[in-house]
KOLDOKE-496441 format. One record per residue: residue in three letters; x, y, z of N, C-alpha, C in turn. Coordinates in pm, whole numbers, padded with zeros to 5 digits, always signed. Atoms other than C-alpha are relative to their C-alpha. Layout:
ALAXYZXYZXYZ ...
This chain:
MET+00047-00125+00041+00006-00009-00009+00101+00144+00024 VAL-00066-00161+00044+00126+00394-00111-00108+00086+00089 ILE+00062-00083-00008-00006+00655+00097+00010+00105-00007 ILE+00009-00121+00032-00038+00999-00065-00033+00058+00075 PRO+00056-00074-00092-00036+01258+00174-00044+00132-00073 ARG+00115-00102+00038-00260+01589+00122+00069+00088-00087 ALA-00030-00091+00114-00001+01775-00035+00071-00077-00113 GLN-00068+00098+00126+00106+01501-00315-00138-00014-00074 HIS+00081+00069+00068-00244+01476-00443-00092+00127-00018 THR+00020-00113+00044-00506+01720-00587-00184+00021+00042 ILE+00119+00022-00014-00822+01617-00426-00039+00104+00108 SER+00001-00067-00085-01004+01871-00209-00143-00007+00063 ARG+00158+00003-00048-01314+01849+00035-00080+00102-00054 GLN+00082-00114+00031-01454+02174-00107-00097-00064-00157 ASN+00036+00069+00157-01516+01915-00423-00077-00112+00016 ILE+00095+00141-00062-01712+01660-00205-00093+00015+00042 SER+00155-00014-00039-02056+01621-00128+00021+00055+00172 ASP-00059-00001-00143-02108+01789+00212-00095-00127+00082 ASN+00097+00147-00063-02408+01473+00253+00164-00139-00026 ALA-00102+00122-00043-02084+01245+00172+00102+00026+00113 LEU-00127-00042-00136-01828+01421+00443-00102-00021+00104 LYS+00067+00054-00096-02117+01403+00682-00010-00137+00020 VAL+00022+00176-00071-02166+01016+00665+00179-00033+00033 LEU-00136+00040-00058-01768+00981+00663+00060-00002+00149 PHE+00010+00001-00158-01748+01182+00990-00054-00042+00127 ARG+00114+00072-00131-02008+01028+01209+00080-00162-00010 LEU-00103+00120-00039-01831+00707+01122+00092-00022+00039 ASN-00054-00024-00058-01566+00837+01198+00017+00009+00156 LYS+00034+00025-00116-01645+00922+01495-00073-00052+00105 SER+00040+00095-00057-01810+00644+01612+00099-00102-00020 GLY-00077+00099-00045-01491+00444+01582+00033-00099-00146 TYR+00017+00051+00092-01542+00322+01228+00130+00041-00097 GLN-00084-00070+00118-01290+00356+00927-00075-00013-00107 ALA+00107-00046+00100-01456+00494+00661+00091+00085-00096 TYR-00107-00130+00099-01304+00636+00331-00099-00006-00125 LEU+00054+00012+00165-01437+00751-00035+00079-00083-00101 VAL-00054+00124+00081-01375+00496-00290-00082+00001-00122 GLY+00054+00104+00119-01417+00412-00637-00043+00145-00131 GLY-00012-00133+00140-01560+00678-00943+00018+00107+00093 GLY+00009-00104-00071-01609+00942-00702+00184+00097+00009 VAL-00176-00059-00013-01204+00957-00627+00037+00014-00093 ARG-00081+00007+00132-01093+00878-00974-00075+00108-00067 ASP+00073-00147+00060-01339+01199-01123+00066+00090+00044 LEU-00057-00052-00076-01183+01381-00860+00139+00065-00040 LEU-00141-00011+00047-00837+01314-00952+00042+00081-00155 LEU-00001+00012+00139-00900+01352-01337-00059+00159+00002 ASN+00086-00086+00041-01097+01713-01243-00125+00022-00069 LYS+00105+00009+00082-01397+01611-01366-00096+00004+00144 LYS+00103+00009-00103-01734+01645-01128-00078-00148-00013 PRO+00049+00172-00015-01847+01287-00993-00125+00013-00014 LYS+00145-00020-00021-02181+01180-01042-00064-00035+00137 ASP+00008+00039-00125-02191+01026-00709+00127-00037+00103 PHE-00117+00027-00068-01979+00965-00426-00058-00152+00083 ASP-00001+00046-00096-01938+00648-00255+00072-00032+00086 ILE-00049+00016-00087-01813+00501+00088+00032-00138-00005 THR-00060+00164-00028-01625+00193+00194+00018+00032+00172 THR+00000-00004-00142-01612+00098+00588+00035-00129+00023 ASN-00023+00134-00096-01556-00181+00821-00121-00012+00079 ALA+00135-00025-00039-01898-00101+00959-00059-00076-00075 THR+00047+00046+00055-02124-00366+00888-00121+00056-00041 PRO+00098-00067+00001-02455-00256+00732-00104+00049+00061 GLU+00106-00030-00124-02643-00340+01041+00039+00131+00055 GLN-00036-00063-00081-02443-00104+01223+00008+00152-00052 VAL+00021-00158+00108-02418+00172+00942-00180+00068+00054 ARG+00142+00013-00016-02803+00136+00981-00040+00093+00157 LYS+00005+00008-00150-02798+00199+01366+00049+00151+00009 LEU-00041-00080-00024-02590+00507+01299-00062+00147-00082 PHE+00071-00082+00106-02825+00695+01029-00156-00030-00009 ARG+00174+00030-00018-03209+00687+01076-00035+00028-00160 ASN+00052-00040+00139-03228+00812+00679+00054-00115-00070 CYS-00105+00141+00092-03044+00454+00612-00106-00099-00049 ARG+00101+00148+00016-03234+00156+00403+00102-00079-00022 LEU-00059+00160+00062-03049-00204+00351-00061-00003-00127 ILE+00047+00050+00133-03087-00295-00017+00113-00065-00056 GLY-00106+00086+00071-02959-00584-00212+00014-00119+00094 ARG-00033+00072-00042-02914-00940-00177+00178-00079-00015 ARG-00113+00043+00026-02644-01061-00383+00166+00093+00068 PHE-00123-00104-00035-02406-00731-00256-00116+00078+00094 ARG+00104-00106-00101-02595-00581+00081+00088+00122+00031 LEU-00057-00203+00010-02529-00187+00086-00117+00011+00091 ALA+00078-00080-00097-02670+00035+00301+00003+00144-00099 HIS-00024-00134+00076-02816+00377+00079-00049+00099+00169 ILE+00001-00124-00121-02833+00696+00323-00072+00095-00060 MET+00091-00097+00098-03098+00924+00176+00041+00083+00066 PHE+00045-00140-00016-03042+01283+00164-00106+00091-00102 GLY+00085-00012+00113-03331+01401-00011+00035-00075-00130 PRO-00004+00086+00158-03264+01319-00411+00177-00032+00006 GLU-00147+00041+00026-02910+01265-00310+00039-00135+00078 ILE+00009+00145-00078-02806+00901-00206+00142+00005+00013 ILE-00149+00041+00001-02483+00808-00041+00007-00134+00021 GLU-00050+00127+00012-02367+00485-00108+00068-00078+00114 VAL-00108+00089-00084-02221+00265+00180+00028-00162+00012 ALA-00048+00117+00025-02043-00053+00136+00119-00060+00131 THR-00092+00040-00082-01882-00276+00411+00137-00115-00110 PHE-00136+00034+00079-01479-00386+00315-00058-00157-00069 ARG+00033+00106+00081-01516-00710+00120+00124-00073+00051 GLY-00122+00056-00026-01312-01003+00217-00004-00107-00145 GLY-00001+00026+00111-01229-01319+00013-00098-00127+00045 HIS+00098+00152+00005-01473-01630-00070+00025-00082+00067 SER-00048+00162-00055-01255-01922+00088-00025+00038+00143 GLU-00001+00048-00132-01299-01796+00422-00145+00007+00003 SER+00135+00007+00008-01645-01832+00396-00071-00136-00060 ASN+00042+00159+00090-01859-02178+00358-00167+00034-00023 ASP+00170-00033-00014-02212-02011+00465-00041+00031-00133 LYS+00083-00032+00084-02393-01991+00165-00063+00105-00041 ASP+00051-00110-00014-02569-01696+00260+00053+00113-00008 GLU-00043-00178+00011-02293-01474+00214+00091-00039-00092 ALA-00105+00021+00137-02080-01633-00032-00061-00139-00136 GLN+00113+00126+00091-02232-01851-00348+00079+00064-00177 GLN-00049+00013+00135-02081-01908-00698-00031-00097-00069 ALA+00039+00105+00123-02206-02059-01029+00108-00063-00037 ASN-00043+00089+00028-02062-02324-01178+00149+00062-00111 THR-00070-00056+00088-01933-02083-01441+00130+00114+00050 GLY-00074-00065-00123-01772-01883-01134-00061+00139-00020 MET+00083-00089-00031-02007-01612-01147-00051+00015+00130 LEU+00094+00022-00133-02097-01465-00817-00162+00054+00022 LEU+00123+00014-00050-02409-01529-00673-00063+00098+00117 ARG+00000-00085-00162-02363-01352-00323+00113-00016+00040 ASP-00161-00040-00023-02066-01153-00207-00033+00090+00150 ASN+00007-00073-00074-02150-01070+00147+00119-00045+00098 VAL-00162+00006-00056-01785-01171+00286+00048+00103+00056 TYR-00055-00131-00073-01634-00886+00522+00133-00039+00020 GLY-00160+00011-00006-01295-00837+00529+00075+00121+00031 ASN-00013-00120-00016-01057-00537+00538+00051+00079-00059 ILE-00061-00107+00107-00930-00232+00382+00041-00061-00139 THR-00078+00032+00135-00657-00398+00170-00052-00140-00088 GLU+00107+00130+00061-00883-00723+00089-00123+00069-00090 ASP+00063-00071+00101-01119-00483-00028+00065+00072-00128 ALA-00058-00084+00086-00909-00302-00218+00047-00142-00137 HIS-00062+00124+00072-00798-00630-00432-00138-00092-00034 ARG+00124+00062-00006-01175-00730-00425-00024+00112-00125 ARG+00050-00076+00062-01263-00446-00616+00069-00040-00210 ASP-00008+00023+00101-01256-00424-01031+00102+00044-00058 PHE-00116-00083+00034-01014-00166-01147+00098+00041+00096 THR-00119-00092-00080-00694-00003-01042-00030+00138+00045 ILE+00027-00188+00004-00824+00339-01124-00130+00002+00124 ASN+00123+00002-00068-01149+00242-00913+00020-00041+00125 SER-00032+00063-00123-00958+00103-00613+00087+00096+00105 LEU-00080-00150-00115-00811+00477-00441-00100+00029+00090 TYR+00051-00007-00155-00917+00519-00083+00069+00167+00024 TYR-00024-00116-00020-00966+00880+00012-00069+00000+00126 SER+00026-00045-00131-00947+00958+00396-00067+00138+00057 ALA+00018-00136-00054-01132+01264+00536+00054-00007+00145 ASP-00014-00045-00179-00993+01189+00887+00160+00059-00033 ASP-00139-00079-00021-00594+01274+00750-00005+00060-00160 PHE-00030-00090+00152-00682+01395+00400+00060-00091-00128 THR-00098+00053+00035-00449+01116+00284-00103-00101-00120 LEU+00011+00058+00109-00470+00935-00039+00008-00174-00033 ARG-00092+00102-00004-00430+00529-00028-00019-00111-00136 ASP-00033+00085+00165-00314+00292-00344+00047-00102+00043 PHE-00077+00128-00001-00292-00043-00336+00013-00120-00117 THR-00013+00094+00155-00319-00174-00690+00071+00066-00107 GLY-00076-00080+00119-00109+00085-00872-00098+00077-00077 GLY+00108-00064+00082-00442+00271-00941+00057+00136-00028 LEU-00035-00135-00017-00258+00610-00943+00065+00052-00116 GLN-00100-00022+00114-00023+00543-01180-00048-00014-00162 ASP+00052+00016+00117-00239+00375-01441-00128+00138-00017 LEU+00135-00153+00030-00523+00705-01374+00099+00053-00073 GLN-00075-00115+00017-00220+00928-01488+00062-00056-00166 GLN-00080+00011+00057-00080+00701-01768-00158-00039-00075 GLY+00107+00072+00101-00468+00601-01905-00003-00056-00032 ILE+00041+00129+00038-00520+00270-01880-00066-00051+00090 ILE+00072+00078-00079-00755+00046-01783+00046-00113+00035 ARG-00075+00180-00051-00648-00267-01585-00150-00056+00110 LEU+00070+00049-00104-00848-00497-01413+00110-00016+00095 ILE-00025+00097-00085-00727-00631-01070-00011-00154+00035 GLY+00024+00158-00014-00612-00988-01074-00036-00024-00132 ASP-00026+00099+00118-00658-01257-01302-00113+00040-00124 PRO+00109-00109+00118-00890-01078-01630-00106-00110+00024 GLU+00050+00122-00048-01042-01427-01644-00092-00027+00087 THR+00081+00009-00136-01123-01486-01305-00119+00099-00020 ARG+00078-00147-00035-01285-01139-01257-00098+00002-00112 TYR+00131-00020+00096-01485-01137-01600-00143-00109+00078 ARG+00053+00151-00026-01613-01508-01489-00070+00056+00141 GLU+00064-00052-00149-01726-01336-01150-00097+00050-00056 ASP+00099-00092+00062-01914-01076-01337+00033+00049-00103 PRO-00022-00005+00135-01969-01093-01691-00006+00194-00026 VAL+00055-00130+00037-02080-00723-01678+00161+00111+00024 ARG-00114-00045-00040-01702-00641-01572+00031+00078-00159 MET-00047-00044+00133-01625-00605-01982-00092+00100-00031 LEU+00049-00135+00052-01903-00362-02060+00050+00114+00065 ARG-00074-00082-00097-01749-00163-01741+00104+00058-00067 ALA-00140-00031+00052-01389-00166-01922-00045+00076-00126 VAL+00017-00079+00087-01524-00054-02238-00089+00144+00015 ARG+00092-00159-00077-01797+00235-02045+00155+00097-00002 PHE-00077-00091-00009-01491+00337-01887+00085+00072-00081 ALA-00091-00043+00090-01236+00354-02185+00003+00099-00084 ALA+00021-00077+00031-01446+00549-02366-00064+00142+00034 LYS+00045-00176-00145-01577+00821-02068+00124+00035-00017 LEU-00106-00081-00066-01220+00870-01960+00107+00014-00146 GLU-00115-00014+00103-01032+00836-02301+00092-00067+00029 MET-00133+00122-00007-00812+00538-02218-00010-00094-00075 GLU+00026+00107+00067-00701+00232-02339+00011-00111+00095 ILE+00020+00134-00131-00782-00107-02198+00116-00096-00048 GLU-00099+00001+00017-00466-00238-02118-00010-00197-00092 PRO-00004+00143+00022-00368-00590-02329-00061-00089+00027 ALA+00100+00122-00042-00439-00879-02098-00095+00022+00060 THR+00121-00013-00047-00722-00684-01966-00130-00042-00121 ALA+00086+00006+00187-00898-00709-02340+00011-00146-00047 GLU-00051+00162+00019-00752-01048-02450-00127-00090+00046 PRO+00090+00100-00012-01013-01243-02289-00132+00027+00002 ILE+00185-00033+00017-01354-01029-02356-00054-00060-00137 GLU+00086+00015+00139-01440-01146-02724-00005-00209+00063 ARG+00040+00136+00006-01385-01506-02603-00109-00030+00112 LEU+00117+00035-00106-01621-01444-02289-00124+00062-00019 ALA+00132-00066+00042-01858-01225-02453-00151-00064+00028 HIS+00123+00072-00015-02106-01521-02458-00057+00007+00170 LEU+00058-00042-00151-02146-01478-02052-00094+00079-00001 LEU+00162-00074-00006-02372-01180-02077-00123-00042-00002 ASN+00160+00070+00004-02618-01437-02184-00040-00023+00137 ASP+00050+00053-00166-02634-01519-01792-00073+00090+00087 ILE+00040-00085-00051-02680-01208-01679-00155+00051-00046 PRO+00165-00014+00018-03063-01091-01609-00030+00086-00092 PRO-00013-00124+00084-03184-00872-01902-00025+00079+00036 ALA+00055-00116+00001-03349-00619-01710+00141+00082+00059 ARG-00141-00064-00030-02965-00548-01553+00064+00035-00106 LEU-00103-00016+00115-02807-00566-01917-00106+00152-00042 PHE+00081-00110+00078-03145-00283-02025+00137+00137+00085 GLU-00041-00113-00086-02940-00034-01712+00111-00037-00043 GLU-00138-00009+00039-02596-00098-01834-00022+00017-00128 ALA+00047-00065+00107-02738-00026-02185-00022+00163+00015 LEU+00013-00143+00022-02824+00313-02094+00140+00081+00037 LYS-00151-00074-00082-02496+00391-01907+00104-00014-00132 LEU-00062+00047+00114-02321+00240-02242-00043+00106-00106 LEU+00027-00049+00108-02527+00453-02482-00055+00141+00051 GLN+00109-00192-00071-02692+00797-02264+00108+00022+00090 ALA-00125-00054-00096-02368+00889-02103+00054+00129-00076 GLY-00015-00093+00077-02263+01133-02368+00127-00031-00102 GLN-00088-00001+00077-02001+00918-02507-00053-00118-00091 GLY+00080+00108+00058-02224+00683-02685+00041-00079-00107 TYR-00060+00063+00081-02087+00659-02989+00153-00081-00047 GLN-00149+00049-00023-01722+00589-02897-00032-00154+00037 THR+00013+00180-00049-01870+00301-02690-00064-00066-00104 TYR+00033+00080+00090-02064+00189-02955+00096-00051-00069 LEU-00073+00051+00084-01752+00127-03171+00076-00028+00053 LEU-00114+00091-00066-01560-00007-02874-00100-00179+00014 LEU+00101+00138-00025-01862-00233-02839-00016-00117-00118 ARG+00011+00151+00169-01852-00402-03203+00135-00021-00005 LYS-00123+00048+00037-01440-00383-03188-00001-00115+00115 TYR+00013+00069-00075-01505-00618-02873-00072-00100+00008 HIS+00099+00074+00094-01767-00834-03055-00122-00009+00156 LEU+00091-00043-00093-02016-00692-02727-00116+00001-00041 PHE+00107-00098+00065-02258-00522-02925-00110-00183-00012 LYS+00094+00076+00031-02431-00810-03053-00041-00127+00101 THR+00057+00056-00100-02459-00962-02722-00148+00058+00018 LEU+00069-00064-00041-02673-00686-02623-00143+00054-00124 PHE+00088+00022+00070-02864-00643-02936+00015-00069-00150 PRO-00049+00132+00115-02852-00946-03170-00100+00032-00111 ILE+00063-00011+00099-03127-00829-03395+00033+00109-00101 LEU-00063-00093+00095-02917-00544-03509+00127-00035-00082 ASP-00123+00090+00051-02626-00744-03556-00020-00080-00115 LYS+00083+00104+00149-02783-00976-03818-00009+00133-00146 HIS+00035-00106+00107-02795-00624-04008+00132+00038-00050 PHE-00129-00035+00073-02443-00545-04042+00010-00032-00096 THR-00050+00039+00129-02259-00528-04365+00146+00008-00027 PRO-00155-00033+00019-01897-00533-04480+00052+00128-00031 GLN-00011-00179+00044-01921-00173-04587-00032+00060+00083 GLY+00078-00089-00114-02106-00066-04294-00023+00119-00083 ASP+00090-00122+00088-02304+00177-04534-00146-00038+00016 SER+00155+00006+00003-02659-00002-04504-00069+00135+00073 ASN+00129-00131-00109-02967+00254-04355+00045-00024+00094 MET+00013+00005-00144-02958+00129-04045+00158-00013+00047 GLU-00109-00030-00051-02612+00149-03968+00035+00131+00003 ARG+00015-00189+00017-02596+00529-04092-00079+00037+00081 ILE+00079-00116-00050-02896+00637-03918+00046-00068+00135 LEU-00014+00069-00120-02731+00395-03586+00126+00107+00046 THR-00116-00055+00004-02395+00600-03612-00106+00159+00025 GLN+00066-00119-00064-02612+00922-03614-00102+00025+00089 VAL+00024-00068-00161-02795+00938-03351+00015-00022+00108 LEU-00053+00031-00106-02582+00789-03110+00108+00145-00011 LYS-00052-00158+00013-02383+01132-03239-00112+00118+00011 ASN+00087-00155-00081-02688+01370-03190-00031-00050+00161 THR+00009+00015-00167-02755+01182-02841+00127+00072+00076 ASP-00098-00032-00102-02411+01260-02713+00031+00156-00016 ASN-00077-00117+00003-02410+01604-02866-00135+00064+00068 ARG+00100-00069-00105-02762+01691-02675+00031-00029+00113 LEU+00010+00024-00163-02635+01545-02325+00160+00084+00013 GLN-00123-00104+00008-02309+01734-02401-00035+00110+00003 ALA+00125-00129+00004-02560+02059-02432-00064+00005+00116 GLY+00130-00026-00123-02731+01960-02106-00129-00032-00015 LYS+00155+00040+00042-03016+01860-02297-00035-00178+00036 ARG+00036+00181-00074-03261+01545-02176+00004-00105-00167 VAL+00060+00111+00109-03283+01239-02410-00054-00115+00075 ASN+00127+00085-00030-03545+00983-02391+00069-00120-00069 PRO-00053+00167+00085-03419+00626-02474-00109-00086-00049 ALA+00045+00070+00095-03742+00536-02626+00050+00037-00128 PHE-00056-00026+00147-03634+00739-02906+00111-00072-00080 LEU-00134+00053+00025-03284+00641-02881-00011-00168-00095 PHE+00038+00139+00041-03430+00256-02910-00103-00009-00122 ALA+00048+00024+00098-03673+00338-03170+00052+00014-00137 VAL-00098-00039+00143-03441+00468-03426+00074-00114-00016 MET-00080+00144+00009-03212+00169-03340-00079-00116-00100 LEU+00065+00110+00093-03454-00089-03445-00094+00046-00113 TRP+00133-00028+00092-03662+00096-03711+00029-00095-00107 TYR+00026+00134+00136-03521-00098-04015+00034-00112+00012 PRO+00024+00160-00011-03483-00431-03892-00170+00034+00056 LEU+00144+00009+00005-03888-00339-03775-00068-00008-00149 VAL+00125-00010+00143-03991-00212-04147+00055-00140-00069 GLU-00104+00143+00064-03749-00528-04302-00102-00093+00017 TYR+00027+00122-00010-03923-00786-04116-00152+00032-00025 ALA+00090-00022+00009-04290-00614-04136-00021-00003-00141 GLN+00022+00014+00153-04265-00609-04534+00018-00202-00035 LYS-00014+00150-00011-04137-01005-04482-00146-00058+00021 ILE+00103+00040+00003-04456-01065-04316-00098+00039-00083 ALA+00084-00011+00083-04669-00900-04553-00016-00077-00124 GLN+00010+00069+00077-04566-01060-04815+00002-00136-00006 GLU+00018+00164-00023-04588-01423-04701-00136+00003+00085 SER+00155+00052-00072-04918-01367-04502-00084+00058-00099 GLY+00154-00048+00068-05156-01148-04771+00001+00088+00081 LEU+00090-00065-00074-05182-00927-04495+00025+00195-00069 MET-00067-00186-00008-05204-00502-04541+00111+00004+00064 TYR-00143-00046-00068-04879-00353-04452-00058+00069+00130 TYR+00029-00084-00116-05047-00162-04175-00039-00129+00144 ASP+00066+00146-00119-05185-00531-03969+00166-00073+00027 ALA-00137+00047-00039-04835-00643-04066+00140+00084+00078 PHE-00109-00093-00038-04659-00338-03936+00004-00033+00125 ALA+00044-00029-00187-04851-00380-03576+00074-00149+00066 LEU-00028+00096-00056-04755-00780-03597+00192+00043-00007 ALA-00145+00005+00017-04390-00689-03690+00048+00071+00120 MET-00049-00028-00078-04369-00460-03373-00025-00074+00107 ASN-00015+00102-00057-04441-00720-03154+00057-00026+00018 ASP-00130+00163-00031-04195-00997-03243+00081+00097-00009 ILE-00169-00085-00063-03914-00707-03255+00000+00020+00108 LEU-00009-00054-00096-03971-00603-02961-00022-00104+00157 ASP+00011+00162-00044-04052-00973-02811+00136-00033+00019 GLU-00166+00058+00033-03687-01074-02956+00100+00069+00081 GLN-00105-00082-00033-03494-00747-02794-00031-00008+00129 CYS+00015+00029-00154-03657-00814-02445+00057-00138+00044 ARG-00067+00144-00056-03492-01150-02450+00118+00020+00058 THR-00154-00028-00043-03152-00994-02418+00002+00160+00085 LEU+00043-00113-00055-03264-00637-02290-00153+00034+00053 THR+00118-00029-00062-03566-00613-02044-00028+00140-00045 ILE+00034-00156+00055-03692-00256-02218-00155+00016+00079 PRO+00162+00012-00045-03967-00149-01974-00099+00054-00065 LYS+00106-00048+00071-04345-00115-02078-00006+00176-00053 ARG+00018-00114+00001-04331+00249-02014+00055+00050-00163 ILE-00083-00100+00128-04064+00327-02293-00061-00117-00119 THR+00035+00081+00098-04184+00025-02527-00164+00039-00059 SER+00135-00045+00049-04522+00189-02540+00030+00142-00095 LEU-00011-00149+00048-04380+00525-02639+00101-00059-00144 MET-00028-00003+00155-04199+00349-02923-00074-00080-00066 ARG+00115+00039+00067-04476+00204-03038-00084+00125-00052 ASP+00083-00087+00065-04624+00545-03087+00087+00073-00113 ILE-00048-00038+00119-04348+00670-03272+00033-00062-00125 TRP-00010+00082+00133-04294+00396-03527-00136+00036-00075 GLN+00110-00023+00038-04672+00427-03542-00017+00130-00076 LEU-00024-00147+00065-04671+00801-03633+00052-00014-00159 GLN-00051-00022+00173-04407+00730-03943-00106-00049-00117 LEU+00088+00017+00145-04710+00584-04155-00104+00081+00026 ARG+00102-00130+00031-04939+00859-04070+00060+00120-00079 LEU-00065-00114+00012-04693+01134-04105-00017+00068-00209 SER-00023-00038+00115-04741+01112-04509-00143+00065-00035 ARG+00152-00016-00010-05140+01156-04463-00005+00164+00054 ARG-00007-00086-00030-05117+01521-04400-00141+00111-00071 GLN+00120-00059+00009-05431+01635-04584-00077+00050+00104 GLY+00126-00039-00085-05740+01844-04437+00072+00069+00138 LYS-00022-00010-00161-05710+01860-04057+00071-00111+00044 ARG-00034+00070+00004-05522+01584-04024+00177+00033+00038 ALA-00143-00047-00006-05149+01768-04037-00022+00067+00181 TYR+00001-00057-00147-05300+01967-03700-00006-00090+00128 LYS+00026+00141-00145-05385+01647-03523+00084-00071+00041 LEU-00142+00127-00009-05074+01451-03608+00079+00153+00113 MET-00110-00079-00067-04903+01765-03436-00014+00027+00123 GLU+00035+00010-00158-05109+01741-03115+00023-00112+00070 HIS-00070+00135-00067-04970+01394-03048+00102+00028+00092 PRO-00086+00011-00133-04794+01361-02724+00171-00035-00066 LYS-00106+00054+00036-04484+01191-02938+00023+00066-00130 PHE-00044-00046+00106-04505+01399-03243+00129+00045-00018 ARG-00107-00099-00006-04196+01600-03203+00110-00110-00007 ALA-00147+00069+00035-04008+01283-03165-00010-00137-00113 ALA+00020+00054+00141-04178+01087-03458+00087+00075-00123 PHE-00077-00060+00066-04059+01374-03657+00161+00000-00023 ASP-00199+00004+00016-03655+01363-03565+00001-00133-00059 LEU-00038+00173+00066-03694+01008-03657-00014+00019-00164 LEU+00032-00027+00132-03872+01090-03980+00097+00128-00076 GLN-00071-00057+00074-03590+01381-04037+00123-00116-00025 LEU-00140+00100+00017-03288+01112-03955-00068-00109-00132 ARG+00043+00094+00109-03502+00879-04225+00038+00083-00135 GLY-00023-00086+00121-03487+01152-04455+00148+00009-00029 ASP-00129-00021-00008-03116+01234-04433+00089-00131-00068 ILE-00061+00133+00019-03065+00867-04463-00098-00039-00152 GLU+00059+00058+00108-03295+00773-04756+00006+00119-00125 LYS+00020-00095+00058-03321+01097-04924-00161+00003-00138 GLY+00154-00015+00125-03602+01143-05240-00115+00049+00091 GLU+00134-00069-00045-03929+01200-05143-00040-00031+00155 LEU-00016+00011-00104-03901+01066-04782+00067+00149+00041 GLN-00044-00174-00068-03678+01408-04742-00071+00142-00041 LYS+00048-00066+00024-03870+01603-04899-00125+00063+00144 LEU+00094-00021-00109-04190+01509-04666+00059+00044+00145 SER-00113-00090-00103-03908+01595-04378-00025+00151+00012 ILE-00006-00175+00005-03889+01928-04500-00140+00075+00023 TRP+00135-00090-00035-04253+01997-04527-00035+00023+00141 TRP+00065+00003-00150-04337+01896-04163+00083+00099+00100 ASP-00077-00109-00085-04016+02118-04052-00081+00151-00064 GLU+00074-00125+00027-04152+02403-04247-00151+00045+00018 PHE+00101+00018-00044-04511+02337-04153-00035+00083+00137 GLN+00016-00013-00150-04423+02353-03800+00017+00147+00027 LYS-00066-00149-00049-04252+02694-03805-00095+00129-00081 ALA+00084-00083+00035-04507+02854-04044-00149+00061+00103 GLU+00130-00018-00073-04778+03095-03958-00099-00036-00041 ILE+00102+00043+00077-05121+03005-04019-00037+00020-00114 PRO+00028-00041+00139-05209+03174-04331+00079-00080-00117 ARG-00093+00054+00055-04904+03005-04475+00014-00176-00012 GLN+00051+00178+00030-04999+02648-04328-00080+00004-00087 LYS+00118+00029+00115-05331+02671-04507+00074+00021-00120 SER-00091+00029+00118-05151+02770-04813+00050-00162-00045 MET-00075+00145+00088-04925+02447-04815-00148-00128+00070 LEU+00034+00151+00039-05198+02211-04699-00102+00028-00117 ASN+00068+00000+00076-05424+02359-04971+00073-00032-00144 SER-00044+00075+00130-05143+02263-05238-00010-00108+00017 LEU+00026+00143-00010-05172+01941-05128-00133-00071-00099 GLY+00136+00059+00098-05485+01908-05304-00105-00118+00119 GLU+00042+00070-00076-05774+01727-05158-00009-00088+00066 GLU-00016+00095-00059-05789+01436-04950-00087-00130-00058 PRO+00108+00081+00093-05855+01117-05190-00095-00033+00071 THR+00091+00072-00058-06158+00954-05146-00003-00158-00025 ARG+00025+00146-00026-06174+00620-05009-00102-00052-00070 TYR+00108+00050+00077-06396+00359-05190-00057-00074+00139 ARG+00049+00120-00086-06646+00188-04972-00099-00075-00082 LYS+00108+00076+00064-06856-00086-05053-00181+00076+00044 PRO+00088-00005-00075-07224-00012-04999-00052-00054+00012 ARG+00093+00042-00087-07444-00086-04798-00113-00098-00064 ARG+00123+00092+00060-07688-00396-04852-00133+00106+00067 PRO+00129-00054-00082-08059-00202-04818-00057-00075+00081 ARG+00065+00056-00074-08258-00322-04570-00115-00058-00013 LYS+00139+00037+00048-08565-00536-04579-00051+00070+00079 PRO+00082-00015-00087-08834-00426-04448-00059-00083+00071 PRO+00010+00146-00133-08967-00569-04122-00121-00078-00047 THR+00136+00095-00047-09252-00823-04149-00076+00011+00055 ALA+00124-00039-00100-09598-00745-04031+00016-00126+00087 LYS+00058+00064-00160-09661-00889-03713-00113-00073-00030 GLN+00095+00110+00016-09912-01222-03752-00115+00013+00129 
């Protein structure tokens, strides 16, 4: 272990959450060891603003709960204490020890593949440091004496821009396959390189992600693609053959040239998402997933229509169900998001029908703006009549009412639909 005194590192208490400091001070005052650890320390050393502040201590979760009335214990696989300060949550974890020290299945349990099913064996700070995933996340800051503790060479890796797993990479990936996704995410987020020994097993072990619950993979996918570095993360996921485990539907549609409509729109939507996030704007995962799955959906709808003879609208509805069902086998997309995706998709079929009052009604739809954004992306990709349609809608939204009426009049009357004439009703028979 290397102890770095305050004069030799750049972390200042002024940049640490007041609530995190309260937790550290109270734990120390109560006789426990307590340290700021993980991404918070890493980001402070990189002069970045941490998203959250995690704490590790030798106090057990139950002991932490006794000290804080605003504390709740969560998790079975990893027992954690969450201390609530309004919208801010300070996560407190107990030092972890080695699994060989416990034969209790309620404390430690591993699957045959090596994946950790339960991990509540407690140890000391040295054991805890070597149980963490990457060296850059294994730096400990003490609010007691303001020193920094480095057990694994994390500070040097941070300075050199290296993502390195602690311990044997294959063993660590088997313990938790999501570490492969985390390695890629940190490399993209921090603009660092994955160390060769850390990178080597990823392609071989990518299939282990199939054992991760789809709900957890959905949360990981949001961190990967909606954190401001989605495009670079996507490139790394493709490089290490991890993308196909998350989106097998899309993987089927990649081409050797990389210039299909799906690949081009995927690149553009990820770049647009990054730009919005970096500008401080909000993004909606429903829009991102709706765009990503659009071309596989259209191709499948056309296939259903040709094979079944159904009208395209009906085939499209069936295709939506099948595409979402298939995607949710790997990523459990919540219903609140899939319902918005359906709205965005269905509006694509309606945006070309804008005669009469239809245009105004469409603009009143809650998801019109998202549907229009998808239409614009499609127009930029496909050109031709679709691009003309997107330009028309763009001008129509910005125009004054007289100009809007003129634009609608130029479209002409809505074509009259043929309706089968009704059979004349038979006259009622006279009652006998």
